[in-house]
N, C-alpha and C positions, 0 to 999 in steps of 0.2 A: 168731251175729249176722249175719257177712257172707253167709249163706246166705238169711236171712230178708231182707236189704236188697237181695240180688240177686234174689232172687224177687219181690220187691212191686217192683223195677226193670222185671220182664220182664212183670209182669201191668199195671203201666201202659203199657207200648208196647201191649201187646195190646189193652187199653182203646181207646187211641186208633187204634189198627188197625181194631178193629171200626165204632168211630164214624166212620172215614173211608170204611168200606164203605157204612156205611149213608147217609151224605151224598153221598156220590161223589167226594170228592177223593182216595180212592185210585182210582185207574184203571189202563188197560193200560200205561201211560206209567210209573208210579211203583211196580208190585206188585213187581218185582224187588228194589228197593230196600227195600220193608218185608219181604217174605220172607228177605233176607239179614239184615236187622237184628233179628227175630224169631228167627231161626236162631241166629245168634252169642249173643243173649244167653240163648237155651234151652241152647246148648252150654257156656256159661259156668256158668249154674246146675248142669246136670246133671254137666258134668267135676268142676267143685268139689266135687261131693258125691261122687261116684265116687272123687276122688281121696281125699277126707276117709276114707271107709271104707276105702281100701286104706293107710290109715296115713302118707299122702305130705303131712303137714300143712302142710309150707311151700309146695308147687306148690300145693296146695288154695288156700290163703289169697291167693297171688297171683293165680289163675284167678277166684276169687271177688270180689277186690278190684276188679278190670277192672269189673265190672258195678254194683257196689254202690258206688264211691265216688260215681257220680253222686247215688244217694239219700242219702247220709250228708251231702253237700256242701247237698243241698238242704234237708235237714231242719236241718240248722246255720244256713242262711239265713233260714229262717224262725222258728227259737227267735231268732237274734239280732234280726229284725223285731220278734218278739214284746215280747221284753226292753227293747228300746230305745223303742220305739213312736214312730217318727220323723215328723216331718209334711212332708208331700208338698206344700207348698204352694211 
């Protein structure tokens, strides 16, 4: 589950990067930040998968939880909004 959430987080960040390239908001000024962000997210997914395959489950869970935690918290927030149906007035 953490691997799927980490992969989804990486894909969402990659999607924002590609949209930013298309509309020009990713420029020479901030391309290094984007590359570092995407590299760290990809490294987290690949490192967690590699650690899991080498039977280091605790380390794999820790590495994967770094990038999966934002995805899980966002899903919890959206689910809470859906269940409580708040009025924004």
